[in-house]
C-alpha atoms as one frame of an Amber mdcrd trajectory, in Angstrom:
protein
   0.000   0.000   0.000   1.445   3.387  -0.995  -0.557   5.445   1.530  -2.373
   4.807   4.804  -5.351   6.896   5.871  -7.184   6.923   9.177 -10.834   7.833
   8.676 -12.503   8.498  12.011 -16.237   8.020  12.333 -16.145   5.838   9.256
 -19.105   3.696  10.296 -21.389   6.704  10.621 -23.606   8.337   8.061 -21.162
  10.563   6.171 -18.128   8.505   7.141 -19.412   5.285   5.604 -19.844   6.999
   2.229 -16.336   8.464   2.467 -14.797   5.122   3.459 -16.543   3.313   0.613
 -15.404   5.911  -1.922 -11.767   5.775  -0.798 -11.636   1.971  -0.516 -13.028
   1.467  -4.015 -11.402   4.416  -5.793  -7.912   4.036  -4.275  -6.990   0.339
  -4.071  -3.400   1.372  -3.396  -4.429   3.112  -0.154  -4.839   1.249   3.112
  -8.012   2.649   4.694  -8.262   2.274   8.467 -11.818   2.912   9.636 -11.755
   4.113  13.265 -15.131   4.203  15.003 -16.402   3.848  18.573 -19.652   2.292
  17.278 -21.960   4.428  19.364 -25.662   4.478  18.487 -25.048   6.166  15.106
 -22.103   3.999  14.008 -23.248   0.975  12.035 -20.896  -1.455  10.303 -23.815
  -2.763   8.266 -23.318   0.465   6.300 -20.064  -1.040   4.991 -20.942  -4.719
   4.580 -20.213  -4.538   0.846 -16.549  -3.542   1.331 -15.684  -5.169   4.670
 -13.598  -7.873   2.974 -11.691  -5.511   0.667  -7.925  -6.141   0.914  -7.164
  -2.467   1.573  -9.768  -2.029   4.350  -9.238  -2.376   8.105 -11.669  -1.635
  10.925 -10.572  -0.595  14.421 -13.068  -0.067  17.224 -11.526   2.879  19.076
 -13.004   5.833  20.933 -10.979   8.937  20.074 -11.545  10.251  23.604  -9.017
   7.574  24.702  -5.669   9.286  24.039  -3.621   6.138  24.634  -5.710   4.194
  22.124  -5.313   6.969  19.551  -1.541   6.994  20.078  -1.484   3.217  19.648
  -3.328   3.536  16.330  -0.705   5.948  15.027   2.099   3.691  16.239   0.566
   0.622  14.587  -0.502   2.065  11.235   1.773   5.121  10.820  -0.849   6.958
   8.760  -0.010   9.505   6.105  -3.337  11.233   6.510  -6.358  11.617   8.752
  -9.885  12.384   7.609 -11.616  13.298  10.840 -15.381  12.764  10.735 -15.993
  11.332  14.206 -18.342  13.612  16.129 -21.437  13.830  18.220 -23.677  15.731
  15.836 -27.298  15.892  16.951 -28.244  19.313  18.327 -31.104  17.984  20.470
 -28.794  15.495  22.186 -26.265  18.268  22.843 -28.891  20.254  24.726 -29.580
  17.276  26.996 -25.974  16.122  27.429 -23.440  18.797  26.420 -20.449  17.093
  28.076 -20.657  14.165  25.660 -20.101  16.677  22.881 -17.169  18.316  24.671
 -15.442  14.966  25.167 -15.875  13.629  21.638 -15.766  16.791  19.556 -13.137
  18.756  21.485 -11.022  16.316  23.517 -11.225  13.637  20.825 -10.081  16.073
  18.156  -7.173  17.304  20.291  -6.109  13.691  20.936  -5.922  13.113  17.185
  -4.068  16.388  16.638  -1.498  15.512  19.299  -0.930  12.065  17.831  -0.516
  13.465  14.315   1.777  16.270  15.456   4.130  13.885  17.252   4.035  11.194
  14.554   4.702  13.623  11.708   7.126  15.990  13.453   9.849  16.890  10.975
   8.178  14.754   8.310   5.128  16.851   7.477   5.678  16.685   3.704   2.941
  14.583   2.109   0.899  14.404   5.326  -2.543  15.881   5.862  -5.017  16.273
   8.731  -8.469  16.916   7.277 -11.081  18.128   9.762 -14.732  17.909   8.697
 -16.995  20.450  10.391 -20.375  22.130  10.098 -21.925  25.408   8.986 -23.581
  25.689  12.410 -20.374  27.179  13.836 -21.248  30.424  12.019 -24.477  30.941
  13.945 -27.609  32.128  12.172 -28.399  34.244   9.139 -31.214  36.698   8.565
 -33.362  36.580   5.472 -30.418  37.534   3.241 -26.753  36.652   2.889 -24.614
  33.499   2.985 -21.911  31.931   5.116 -18.468  32.320   3.558 -15.119  31.040
   4.755 -14.559  34.461   6.343 -17.824  34.584   8.322 -17.072  35.072  12.048
 -17.942  32.195  14.346 -21.056  32.640  16.495 -22.270  29.210  17.676 -25.560
  29.008  19.559 -25.983  25.362  20.644 -23.677  23.124  22.709 -23.150  21.070
  19.540 -22.069  24.009  17.391 -19.943  25.406  20.233 -18.090  22.094  20.510
 -17.492  21.991  16.766 -16.345  25.617  16.730 -13.848  24.781  19.461 -12.521
  21.800  17.521 -12.147  23.948  14.384 -10.114  26.474  16.358  -7.847  23.767
  17.749  -7.180  22.363  14.277  -6.205  25.771  12.935  -4.148  26.501  16.064
  -2.104  23.338  15.506  -1.421  24.512  11.958  -0.372  27.977  13.109   1.588
  26.850  16.172   3.147  23.547  15.110   3.000  23.691  11.323   0.640  20.720
  11.141  -0.607  20.356   7.549  -4.378  20.754   7.830  -7.498  21.522   5.834
 -10.958  22.260   7.227 -14.353  22.027   5.580 -17.663  23.332   6.891 -20.687
  21.710   5.302 -24.418  22.225   5.249 -27.046  19.636   6.281 -26.356  16.235
   4.729 -29.030  13.802   3.591 -29.042  10.489   1.772 -28.773   6.718   2.313
 -27.659   5.223   5.663 -28.719   8.228   7.752 -29.681   7.323  11.328 -33.405
   8.154  11.718 -33.122  10.862  14.350 -32.546  13.603  11.757 -35.406  15.259
   9.883 -35.461  13.455   6.522 -34.893   9.826   7.615 -37.164  10.355  10.630
 -39.968  11.518   8.367 -39.421   8.654   5.913 -39.530   6.142   8.773 -42.617
   7.726  10.322 -44.512   7.936   7.034 -43.880   4.242   6.395 -45.406   3.489
   9.801 -48.102   6.193   9.717 -46.635   8.026  12.700 -46.671  11.816  13.300
 -44.108  13.970  11.477 -42.719  16.389  14.093 -41.890  19.865  12.761 -40.389
  22.454  15.103 -42.176  25.755  15.683 -43.857  27.127  12.581 -41.670  25.116
  10.194 -40.064  28.239   8.725 -36.506  27.259   9.694 -34.377  27.277   6.557
 -31.462  24.992   5.735 -29.173  24.319   2.789 -29.124  20.591   1.933 -26.205
  18.541   0.615 -26.513  15.011  -0.837 -24.118  12.829   1.115 -22.543  11.219
  -1.965 -21.750  14.675  -3.344 -20.181  15.508   0.014 -17.964  12.409  -0.190
 -16.749  13.504  -3.621 -15.981  16.967  -2.247 -14.008  15.427   0.640 -11.971
  13.403  -1.843 -11.178  16.578  -3.803 -10.251  18.650  -0.769  -8.088  15.904
   0.708  -6.071  15.506  -2.478  -6.130  18.994  -3.999  -6.963  21.477  -1.234
  -4.307  23.874   0.018  -2.775  23.438   3.461  -4.231  25.750   6.073  -7.313
  26.537   3.976 -11.008  26.279   4.760 -13.611  25.277   2.183 -17.379  25.598
   2.607 -19.380  22.762   1.052 -23.069  23.351   0.351 -25.819  22.140  -1.896
 -26.551  25.536  -3.492 -30.188  25.277  -2.405 -32.322  26.290   0.567 -35.542
  24.820   1.893 -37.813  25.790   4.720 -38.445  22.730   6.866 -42.189  22.741
   6.242 -41.742  22.936   2.454 -39.177  20.135   2.561 -41.471  17.890   4.605
 -44.387  18.555   2.251 -42.209  17.669  -0.775 -41.118  14.492   0.981 -44.760
  13.661   1.750 -45.745  14.043  -1.903 -42.887  11.829  -3.086 -43.629   9.223
  -0.421 -47.337   9.098  -1.266 -46.489   8.589  -4.934 -43.914   5.870  -4.243
 -46.147   4.071  -1.714 -49.243   4.311  -3.910 -51.152   6.317  -1.320 -53.682
   9.049  -2.152 -52.097  12.496  -2.463 -52.210  14.358   0.846 -52.179  11.210
   2.998 -48.732  11.809   4.460 -49.216  15.567   4.872 -51.965  14.725   7.337
 -49.283  13.316   9.630 -47.491  16.692  10.021 -47.479  17.747  13.666 -46.023
  21.059  14.843 -44.116  20.663  18.108 -42.604  23.020  20.667 -39.469  24.717
  19.372 -36.096  23.762  20.778 -33.941  26.321  22.659 -31.472  28.410  20.635
 -32.863  27.268  17.293 -31.107  29.120  14.438 -33.525  30.480  11.865 -31.514
  30.132   8.668 -28.281  28.622   7.369 -27.053  29.109   3.806 -23.588  28.347
   2.450 -21.665  30.144  -0.255 -19.779  27.228  -1.817 -18.241  29.258  -4.639
 -14.658  28.843  -3.345 -14.606  25.051  -3.671 -16.346  25.357  -7.025 -13.879
  27.962  -8.270 -10.666  26.406  -6.936 -11.397  22.666  -7.095 -14.222  22.432
  -9.625 -16.738  20.799  -7.286 -20.497  21.241  -7.576 -23.495  19.088  -6.627
 -24.388  16.326  -9.085 -28.116  16.226  -8.306 -30.889  18.667  -7.502 -32.507
  18.388  -4.100 -35.668  16.891  -5.618 -33.563  14.232  -7.385 -31.469  13.504
  -4.303 -34.533  13.255  -2.084 -36.148  10.783  -4.496 -32.972   8.651  -4.511
 -32.884   8.797  -0.714 -36.489   7.673  -0.323 -35.916   4.842  -2.800 -32.939
   3.631  -0.774 -34.915   3.526   2.481 -37.847   1.740   0.841 -35.452  -0.829
  -0.619 -33.587  -1.259   2.675 -36.344  -1.598   5.248 -34.376  -4.337   7.033
 -31.532  -1.854   7.640 -34.051   0.684   8.930 -35.634  -1.922  11.190 -32.230
  -2.882  12.577 -31.176   0.665  13.466 -34.489   1.574  15.036 -34.542  -1.623
  17.126 -30.845  -1.584  18.062 -30.290  -4.948  16.354 -27.548  -3.442  14.171
 -25.268  -3.483  17.214 -25.195  -7.291  16.991 -23.464  -7.023  13.610 -20.152
  -6.000  15.164 -20.249  -8.903  17.596 -20.884 -11.354  14.792 -18.290  -9.964
  12.393 -15.414  -8.771  14.546 -15.448 -10.484  17.928 -14.175 -13.978  18.598
C-alpha cells in the first residue's frame, strides 16, 4: 500500500460513504476505519466492502488518548480524515459534556498524535477536519456563510465543533501541522440514522406516525446530498491547500415545512397512497432552545478552486434517498430496534 489513511467516524452516516469511496477508488491506499460504534455507528453500512484487501476496521473511541496513540504507532498513517463527532443538536442540549469529550477532547487527541508522529516529516501528510456550517451561527433573510464569516455558535453542539475547528487551525499555526478544514451544510441520503429530519420523516410515514416539525416550520437549511459531500471530501483531501477552509453546500435552501411537504408528496407517490395522505401526519411541536432560523452556504470557493459542484438537484437527491430507504427496510428496522449493534459482535469479535 502506498498510503495509509485513518478515517474516524467511518461507520457513521457521512463517514461510511467516504470510506466506501476511498476503498473502491484508491486500491493502493490502506483505509483504516476508526469508530467507537456508538448508536449512530453501524458497520452494516459497509458490509459490501468489509472484505476488501485495503480495508481495516478498528473499534476505538478517540476520547481515549492512549488508544489513539497506539493507532498511530501501529498504522503510521499519512493522513487523517476526521469525521468522528457527536452531531445531533437535540442530544447536545440534553448532554453537552458528551459533545465536549468527543468533539473537542477527541479532536485534540488526534491532533497531538498526528503532530508527534509527523514531526519533521510533514511533507505529504494531511489532517483533514470535517466540520459544520452551524459554527457560524444564524443568518437573517439575506446573505450566505463564507469562509470568512465570524464564528457565532448558539448550541452546545455548534460550540463544541467551533472549538474543535479552532484547535485544528491553532495546531497549523503553532506547530506547522498540515491541515485543511471544511464546513458543510445539512447532509441527507442513504444510511442516515433516523433521528434527523429526513430519515425520521421517511420512517414515520412508512409506519403512519406523526411527522414532528419544530415551531412554525419556517426554519431554513441548505441541503447537501451525502454522496456529493464524499466527492468533495476526496477533492479537498487531495487537492486542497494546506491551512485553507472550504465551505461545502448544496446551493439550495428549503424551509423545513416545504421540505417535509415535498417528501410527503414523493412518499405518497412511491407508496401508492392518495395524495395528501402523508401531509396529514405533520405535527407542529414546541421549538427547541437556541434554534437558528436560517443557514445558507456560499460554496463558490470550492467550485472555483477545485471544480466541485453538486451532481443532483434536491428533488432528485430526495427521491434517490427515499428509494434507498424503501429498498432497505431491514436496515431501517435494525437501526431503530438496536439490532444493528449485533453485527459488530458477529463480524469482529471472537
